[in-house]
C-alpha positions as CSV (number, residue, x, y, z in Angstrom):
1,M,174.3,124.4,108.0
2,D,171.0,126.3,107.3
3,K,167.9,126.1,109.0
4,E,166.7,123.6,106.8
5,Q,169.4,121.1,107.0
6,T,168.9,120.9,110.6
7,V,168.0,117.7,111.5
8,F,168.1,117.4,115.4
9,E,165.8,120.5,115.8
10,R,162.7,119.4,117.6
11,D,160.3,120.9,115.0
12,Y,162.4,119.1,111.7
13,P,159.4,117.1,110.0
14,V,162.3,114.2,109.6
15,R,162.4,114.2,113.5
16,R,158.9,114.4,114.0
17,L,157.9,111.8,112.1
18,L,161.0,109.6,113.4
19,V,159.7,110.5,117.1
20,L,155.9,109.1,115.8
21,V,157.2,105.9,114.8
22,S,160.4,105.3,116.7
23,D,159.1,102.8,119.3
24,A,159.2,99.2,118.6
25,W,155.5,98.3,117.7
26,T,154.5,101.1,116.3
27,P,155.4,100.2,112.7
28,I,154.6,96.5,113.2
29,I,151.1,97.5,113.8
30,F,151.2,99.8,111.4
31,H,151.9,97.4,108.8
32,C,149.5,94.8,110.2
33,L,146.9,97.1,109.8
34,S,147.8,98.0,106.5
35,D,145.8,95.1,104.9
36,G,142.4,96.1,106.5
37,K,140.5,96.2,109.6
38,K,141.8,94.3,112.9
39,R,140.0,92.9,115.8
40,F,142.3,93.0,118.8
41,S,142.7,89.3,118.8
42,E,143.8,89.3,115.6
43,L,146.3,91.7,116.1
44,Q,147.5,89.6,119.2
45,R,147.9,86.4,117.2
46,Q,149.9,88.6,114.5
47,L,152.0,89.9,117.1
48,P,152.9,87.3,119.8
49,D,155.9,88.9,121.5
50,I,153.3,91.7,122.8
51,S,151.6,92.0,125.8
52,K,148.1,92.7,126.0
53,K,148.6,95.8,128.1
54,M,151.4,97.2,125.8
55,L,149.2,96.5,122.4
56,T,146.4,98.4,124.4
57,Q,148.8,101.1,125.1
58,V,150.1,101.6,121.3
59,L,146.5,101.7,119.9
60,R,145.4,104.0,122.6
61,R,148.0,106.6,122.0
62,L,147.6,105.8,117.7
63,E,144.4,106.3,118.3
64,H,144.6,109.9,120.4
65,D,147.1,110.8,117.6
66,G,144.6,110.1,114.7
67,L,146.1,107.6,113.0
68,V,144.5,104.6,114.2
69,H,140.5,104.4,114.2
70,R,138.5,102.1,116.5
71,T,135.3,100.9,116.2
72,V,133.3,99.6,118.9
73,Y,130.1,97.3,118.2
74,E,127.5,97.0,120.6
75,V,127.2,93.1,120.5
76,V,127.6,90.4,122.8
77,P,130.9,89.5,123.2
78,P,131.8,93.2,122.5
79,K,133.5,93.1,119.5
80,T,136.2,96.2,118.7
81,E,138.2,96.9,115.4
82,Y,141.1,98.7,114.6
83,S,142.0,100.7,111.3
84,L,144.1,102.8,109.9
85,T,143.1,106.8,109.1
86,E,143.6,108.9,106.4
87,Y,147.0,110.0,108.3
88,G,147.8,106.8,109.5
89,E,147.9,105.4,105.7
90,K,150.1,108.3,104.7
91,I,152.7,107.5,107.6
92,H,152.4,103.9,106.4
93,E,153.8,104.1,103.1
94,P,157.5,104.8,104.5
95,I,156.7,101.9,106.7
96,A,155.8,99.8,103.4
97,M,158.9,100.8,102.0
98,L,161.1,99.5,105.3
99,C,159.4,96.3,105.1
100,Q,159.6,95.6,101.0
101,W,163.1,96.4,101.6
102,A,163.2,94.2,104.8
103,R,161.9,91.0,102.5
104,S,164.4,91.8,99.6
105,N,167.7,92.4,102.0
106,Q,166.9,89.5,105.0
107,A,170.4,88.5,104.2
108,V,172.0,91.9,105.2
109,I,169.4,92.0,108.5
110,D,170.5,88.6,109.7
111,A,174.0,89.2,109.3
112,I,173.5,92.5,111.3
113,Y,171.6,90.2,114.0
114,E,174.2,87.8,113.4
115,K,177.5,90.5,114.4
116,R,174.8,91.7,117.2
117,K,174.6,88.0,119.2
118,S,178.3,87.9,118.9
119,T,179.2,90.9,120.8
120,D,176.5,90.3,123.4
C-alpha cells in the first residue's frame, strides 16, 4: 500500500477530519449552527440530551479550533451567540451530506438500531 492510501497514519487528512468531528456532539452542533447564529439557550433547546457542561466544553473546543465563532454582547442580561466560521462551514459540508442521507434512509438507520437493541 503506498503512502497516499495508508488511511491510519496520524497525518492522513481523512483520519484528521474524522478525529475533529468524531465525538457524539460535534456534528450535531455543526448542523444546528448551519442555519445561522444561535444563542446558547437555543442550542440547549435543540439538543435536550446534552448537559450544559458538555455543550460548553464542545463549544469552547470548537471555538479554540477556529470552527465556531463566539460573540459576546455587553448587555444585561448577558447575550452570547455562536456561529460557524469559514472553516466550520467547510467542515459542515460533508456533515450536511450525511444528514441528508440519514433523512433519506431512515429505514436503514431504524433497522440498524433495532438490531442493536436485540443484542443489548
